[in-house]
C-alpha positions as CSV (number, residue, x, y, z in Angstrom):
1,M,0.0,0.0,0.0
2,D,2.9,2.3,0.7
3,K,4.3,1.7,-2.7
4,I,1.0,2.8,-4.3
5,K,0.8,5.9,-2.2
6,E,4.4,6.7,-3.1
7,W,3.7,6.1,-6.8
8,M,0.7,8.4,-6.7
9,H,2.7,11.1,-5.0
10,N,5.5,10.9,-7.4
11,N,3.4,10.6,-10.6
12,G,0.5,13.0,-9.8
13,T,-0.1,14.0,-13.4
14,T,-0.2,10.5,-14.7
15,F,-2.6,9.5,-11.8
16,G,-4.8,12.5,-12.6
17,K,-5.0,11.5,-16.3
18,M,-5.9,7.9,-15.3
19,V,-8.7,9.0,-12.9
20,S,-10.1,11.6,-15.4
21,L,-10.3,8.9,-18.1
22,L,-11.9,6.5,-15.7
23,I,-14.6,9.0,-14.8
24,L,-15.2,9.7,-18.5
25,V,-15.5,6.0,-19.3
26,F,-17.8,5.3,-16.3
27,G,-20.1,8.1,-17.5
28,I,-20.3,6.7,-21.0
29,L,-21.1,3.3,-19.5
30,C,-23.9,4.8,-17.4
31,I,-25.4,6.4,-20.5
32,V,-25.1,3.3,-22.7
33,G,-26.5,1.2,-19.8
34,S,-29.5,3.4,-19.5
35,I,-30.2,3.4,-23.2
36,R,-29.7,-0.3,-23.6
37,N,-31.6,-1.0,-20.3
38,W,-29.0,-3.3,-18.9
39,D,-30.6,-5.6,-16.4
40,W,-27.5,-6.0,-14.2
41,L,-27.4,-2.3,-13.7
42,Y,-31.1,-1.5,-13.3
43,K,-32.5,-4.6,-11.8
44,P,-34.4,-3.8,-8.6
45,D,-32.7,-5.0,-5.4
46,A,-34.5,-7.9,-3.9
47,S,-34.1,-6.7,-0.3
48,Y,-33.6,-3.5,1.6
49,H,-30.1,-2.5,2.4
50,N,-28.6,0.5,4.2
51,K,-27.0,1.7,0.9
52,W,-28.7,3.8,-1.7
53,T,-28.0,2.3,-5.1
54,I,-29.5,2.5,-8.5
55,G,-31.2,-0.9,-7.7
56,Q,-32.9,0.7,-4.7
57,V,-34.1,3.5,-7.0
58,S,-35.5,0.9,-9.3
59,R,-37.2,-0.8,-6.5
60,Y,-38.9,2.2,-5.0
61,L,-39.3,4.7,-7.9
62,G,-39.5,2.3,-10.9
63,R,-37.0,1.2,-13.5
64,T,-37.8,4.1,-15.9
65,T,-37.0,6.7,-13.2
66,A,-33.8,4.8,-12.4
67,R,-32.8,4.8,-16.0
68,V,-33.4,8.6,-16.3
69,I,-31.3,9.2,-13.2
70,G,-28.6,6.9,-14.6
71,F,-28.7,8.8,-17.9
72,V,-28.5,12.3,-16.2
73,G,-25.8,11.0,-13.8
74,G,-23.9,9.6,-16.8
75,L,-24.1,13.0,-18.6
76,L,-22.7,14.7,-15.5
77,L,-19.9,12.2,-15.2
78,V,-19.0,12.6,-18.9
79,L,-18.9,16.4,-18.5
80,A,-16.8,16.2,-15.4
81,G,-14.5,13.6,-16.9
82,A,-14.1,15.6,-20.1
83,A,-13.3,18.8,-18.3
84,W,-10.9,17.0,-16.0
85,S,-9.3,15.2,-18.9
86,Y,-8.9,18.4,-20.8
87,A,-7.2,20.0,-17.8
88,A,-5.0,16.9,-17.2
89,F,-3.9,16.5,-20.8
90,F,-3.8,20.0,-22.2
91,K,-3.3,22.5,-19.3
92,K,0.2,23.1,-18.0
């Protein structure tokens, strides 16, 4: 764990680029998942848990509402990831 922390500290720009691209890709996957209606992502949770997930949204508010929330959340992640990627790759 210390090696990972040391690497992140020594390679901050590379780590920032990796994280920004991960956020961008995750946003794209959320958008595609909401359009394609991926069951593994939007299937209602079978039981109540203490965490608030998209499966809980599907269970209580309906699958269509969960897909809309996933799409909007994906758009926000794409915008944030694109802005962070631009800053990480092109700003000095």
